[in-house]
Every structure is written in structure tokens, then in C-alpha cells.
C-alpha positions in Angstrom: 283.0 22.0 83.5 280.9 23.2 80.5 279.6 20.9 77.9 282.2 21.8 75.3 285.1 21.1 77.7 283.5 17.7 78.4 283.5 16.8 74.7 287.2 17.7 74.4 288.1 15.6 77.5 286.0 12.6 76.2 286.1 12.6 72.4 283.8 10.2 70.7 285.5 6.8 70.1 286.2 6.1 66.5 285.6 2.8 64.9 288.4 0.6 63.6 288.7 -2.6 61.5 290.9 -5.6 61.6 290.7 -8.5 59.1 292.5 -11.6 60.3 293.2 -15.1 59.1 291.9 -18.1 61.0 294.4 -20.3 59.2 293.3 -23.6 57.7 293.3 -26.1 60.6 291.0 -25.3 63.5 292.8 -23.9 66.5 296.4 -24.7 65.6 296.8 -22.1 63.0 295.4 -19.0 64.8 298.2 -16.6 65.6 298.4 -14.7 68.9 298.0 -11.4 67.1 294.9 -12.6 65.3 293.5 -13.9 68.6 294.1 -10.6 70.2 292.2 -8.7 67.5 289.3 -11.0 68.0 289.3 -10.6 71.8 289.5 -6.8 71.6 286.7 -6.4 69.1 283.2 -5.2 69.9 281.8 -7.3 67.1 283.2 -10.1 65.1 282.1 -11.1 61.6 282.9 -14.6 60.5 283.6 -15.5 56.8 284.0 -19.2 57.5 282.4 -22.0 55.6 282.7 -24.7 58.3 280.0 -24.6 61.0 282.4 -26.3 63.5 285.0 -23.6 63.1 282.4 -20.9 63.4 281.1 -22.6 66.6 284.7 -22.6 68.0 285.0 -18.9 67.2 281.8 -18.2 69.1 283.5 -19.6 72.2 286.1 -16.8 71.9 283.7 -13.9 71.6 280.1 -13.1 72.7 279.1 -11.3 69.5 280.0 -13.3 66.4 277.9 -12.7 63.3 278.1 -15.2 60.4 278.6 -13.9 56.9 277.5 -17.2 55.3 273.7 -16.3 55.2 274.6 -13.7 52.5 275.4 -16.4 50.1 272.5 -17.7 47.9 272.5 -20.0 44.8 272.1 -17.9 41.7 273.2 -14.7 43.5 276.4 -13.2 42.3 279.3 -13.7 44.7 280.4 -10.2 44.0 277.1 -8.9 45.4 277.6 -11.0 48.5 281.1 -9.8 49.0 280.0 -6.1 48.6 277.3 -6.8 51.3 280.0 -8.2 53.6 282.0 -4.9 53.2 278.9 -2.9 53.8 277.9 -4.7 57.0 281.4 -4.5 58.5 281.7 -0.8 57.6 278.3 0.0 59.1 279.7 -1.1 62.5 283.0 0.7 62.0 281.2 4.0 61.1 279.1 3.5 64.3 282.4 3.8 66.3 282.8 0.1 67.0 285.9 -2.0 66.9 285.2 -4.6 64.2 287.1 -7.8 63.5 286.5 -9.8 60.3 287.7 -13.4 60.6 288.3 -15.4 57.4 289.6 -18.8 56.5 293.3 -19.1 55.8 294.8 -15.8 54.9 292.3 -12.9 54.7 294.1 -11.5 51.7 294.3 -14.6 49.5 291.3 -15.2 47.2 289.3 -12.9 49.4 288.0 -9.7 47.8 286.0 -8.4 50.8 288.8 -8.1 53.4 290.9 -6.1 50.9 288.0 -3.8 50.0 286.9 -3.3 53.6 290.4 -2.3 54.7 290.8 0.0 51.7 287.4 1.6 52.4 288.0 2.1 56.1 291.4 3.7 55.4 289.9 6.0 52.8 287.3 7.2 55.3 290.0 7.9 57.9 289.5 4.8 60.1 292.3 2.7 61.4 292.4 -0.6 59.5 294.7 -3.6 59.6 295.1 -7.0 57.9 296.7 -9.7 59.9 298.0 -12.6 57.8 297.1 -16.3 58.4 298.3 -19.7 57.2 296.7 -20.2 53.8 295.8 -23.2 51.7 298.9 -22.3 49.7 301.1 -22.6 52.7 299.6 -26.0 53.6 299.9 -27.2 50.0 303.7 -26.7 50.0 304.1 -28.7 53.2 301.6 -31.5 52.4 302.6 -32.0 48.8 306.4 -31.6 49.3 306.7 -28.6 46.9 309.4 -26.0 47.2 308.3 -23.0 45.1 312.0 -21.9 45.0 313.2 -24.9 43.2 311.4 -24.6 39.8 309.1 -21.7 40.4 305.3 -21.8 41.0 302.6 -20.1 39.0 299.2 -19.5 40.6 296.1 -18.9 38.5 292.4 -18.9 39.2 291.0 -21.6 36.9 288.3 -19.5 35.2 290.8 -16.8 34.5 293.0 -19.3 32.8 290.2 -20.4 30.4 288.7 -16.9 29.8 291.9 -15.0 29.2 295.1 -15.6 27.3 297.6 -16.6 29.9 301.1 -17.9 29.2 301.8 -21.1 31.2 305.4 -21.8 32.3 305.6 -25.6 32.0 309.1 -25.6 33.6 307.6 -24.8 37.0 304.6 -25.8 39.0 301.1 -24.6 37.9 298.6 -24.3 40.8 294.9 -23.8 39.7 292.5 -22.5 42.2 288.7 -22.9 42.3 288.6 -25.5 39.6 285.2 -26.7 41.0 283.5 -23.6 39.7 285.6 -23.2 36.5 283.8 -21.4 33.7 281.1 -19.9 35.9 280.7 -16.4 34.4 277.7 -15.5 36.5 279.6 -15.8 39.8 276.4 -17.2 41.1 277.0 -21.0 41.1 278.6 -23.1 43.8 279.8 -25.8 41.3 280.1 -26.4 37.6 280.1 -29.8 35.8 282.2 -32.1 33.8 281.7 -30.1 30.5 283.2 -27.0 32.1 286.2 -28.9 33.4 286.7 -30.4 30.0 287.2 -26.9 28.6 289.9 -26.4 31.2 291.5 -29.7 30.3 291.5 -28.8 26.6 293.3 -25.5 27.4 295.9 -27.4 29.4 296.4 -30.0 26.7 297.8 -27.2 24.5 300.9 -27.2 26.8 300.9 -30.6 28.5 300.5 -34.2 27.3 297.3 -36.1 28.3 299.2 -38.5 30.5 300.8 -35.7 32.6 300.1 -36.2 36.2 297.9 -33.7 38.1 297.5 -33.5 41.9 294.1 -32.7 43.4 294.6 -31.3 46.9 292.6 -30.2 49.8 294.0 -29.0 53.1 292.9 -30.4 56.5 290.5 -28.1 58.3 290.1 -30.0 61.6 292.9 -31.4 63.8 291.6 -34.9 63.3 291.6 -34.6 59.5 294.4 -35.4 57.1 295.0 -33.5 53.9 293.4 -35.1 50.8 295.7 -35.8 47.9 294.6 -37.5 44.7 296.7 -38.1 41.6 295.4 -38.7 38.1 296.4 -38.2 34.4 295.5 -34.8 33.0 293.1 -36.4 30.5 291.0 -37.8 33.4 290.7 -34.4 35.3 287.3 -33.5 33.8 285.7 -36.7 35.1 287.0 -36.3 38.6 284.5 -35.0 41.2 285.8 -31.8 42.6 284.7 -29.6 45.4 285.1 -25.8 45.6 287.8 -26.3 48.3 290.1 -28.5 46.2 293.1 -27.2 44.3 294.7 -28.7 41.2 298.5 -28.8 40.8 300.4 -29.6 37.6 304.0 -30.5 38.4 306.8 -29.3 36.0 306.6 -30.9 32.6 309.6 -29.5 30.7 313.1 -29.2 32.2 314.5 -25.7 32.8 316.4 -24.4 29.8 319.5 -22.3 30.3 319.4 -18.8 28.8 322.7 -19.0 27.0 322.6 -15.4 25.9 322.3 -14.1 29.4 324.9 -16.6 30.7 327.4 -15.3 28.1 326.7 -11.7 29.2 327.3 -12.6 32.9 330.5 -14.4 31.9 331.7 -11.3 30.1 331.0 -9.2 33.2 332.9 -11.7 35.4 335.9 -11.6 33.0 336.0 -7.8 32.9 335.7 -7.4 36.7 336.8 -10.6 38.6 336.3 -8.9 41.9 332.6 -8.4 41.2 332.0 -12.2 40.9 333.9 -13.0 44.1 
């Protein structure tokens, strides 16, 4: 067989990418599909902030490379996230099967997995995102919140203070990354009380100071319990917060019926009784 025929019979293996979610609680949240992507990969990149979880992942695969060393105080997180995409894509372009493993859901508050999948597909590689159990999912269960009852608005805390956003006080308001609120450099791991006071002042435009807020953190180890603290909104700035904690404002105002739309629907019912049956 000549060399050309051999190349046709054994085409070079093309790289591929899978970004999967580890879930929030070690071991119990990893889905069978996510586990299979990890097992089938040539190299695994770990975007996990807990050393114990990363060590557990290393027991599942012989080549796990941590993405945490790319972080550095004062270095823009966007630069770090671009480096994550570059390092994963370098292996994909080399023809390797790559799996990026991220906390919770890889598509929630995670820029790099979305960008890596988008880049891989644009370059003609197979790329897949496998969902995982996120902090949002745990929040609903641990705090007893049904988003279908009053509605639930999710906003990154810095986005709320830096942009003009309309808050729906008739539903739940969930604020993410309050621990770094107001950091415009994207290079800090925490901001202080003065920054949180700016957030509180913005919220006081729509809520009274005594309105209860919930500070929540999901459990990450099986022996842990979720952390739930409650305090008046006016005290939020003074509370110590970590980057992993989320702030929830329960509904403040009751839902108000839209009488104009109700009358319109009643007219439709009256004109066509069968349509409302």
C-alpha cells in the first residue's frame, strides 16, 4: 500500500472539546455523562477553586491540569479566562480529546467554557457543553424558593450598580458575586464595606432598610451544610461576604393584577366560550 493510501485509511485524529459541570457538592452531583467525558478525555483541565475537589478529580484521570494558577491578585480575570480558552484550544488543535471541568454548571457565570466551545466549533472541531447542578439549583432547594411562584430575577451585583436596571420587587432578586461588587478592574478577589454600601444604597431606592435579605452559600463537600444567614438590608454592607456567597432579596410588594389585560382576556372568553374551555 502506498503512503497516500495509508493516509486515507488512517486519517489524523481530530481534537474535540467537552466542557462539563462538576456540580456543587463533591461526588454526588457529577452526572454519568459528565463522568464519561472526563474518562474519555486525553487531558482534563480543572476550573475548580477547592483543592479537595481537584484532588478527587485527579483520582478519576491521570492527566488533570489545574487552571487556578492562572489567577493572580491584580490581574484581570478576563485575561485569565482568555488564557484558559487558549490553553484548552492548544490541546484541541493538537488533535487531543479535551475536557474542561468546572464548578456547578459550566455555562453559568463562566465565560471561558462558552468561549472555548464557540471557538472550537468555529474552527471545525466537535465541541459540547454538558450541564451540571449549579449554585442556583441548590439555592432553590436549600432556601425553599420556587421561582415559578413570584418570578426570580438574577443579576450580577456589579452590573446592578454600574448600569440602570429595573428591579421587580414583586419577585425574588438574586444578586451574584456581591463579595466583589464594584470592582471595575476585574483584578480583585474582594471589595470592602464601602463598595457594598453603594450596592445597599442602590437597593434602598426600591426596598425599605428593614427588608430581610438572605446570604447563601451552597455546600461543596458531602459533610458540609449550606450556609444561610438573614439580616436587614441596611446591615448588608457590614456583613463579611465571600466571593462564593449569594444575596437574595425576597419579594417586597405583592403582585398587582393587570386589569387592562384581564379585561381583554375576559372579552376574548365572552366572544369565544369554546376558546376558554
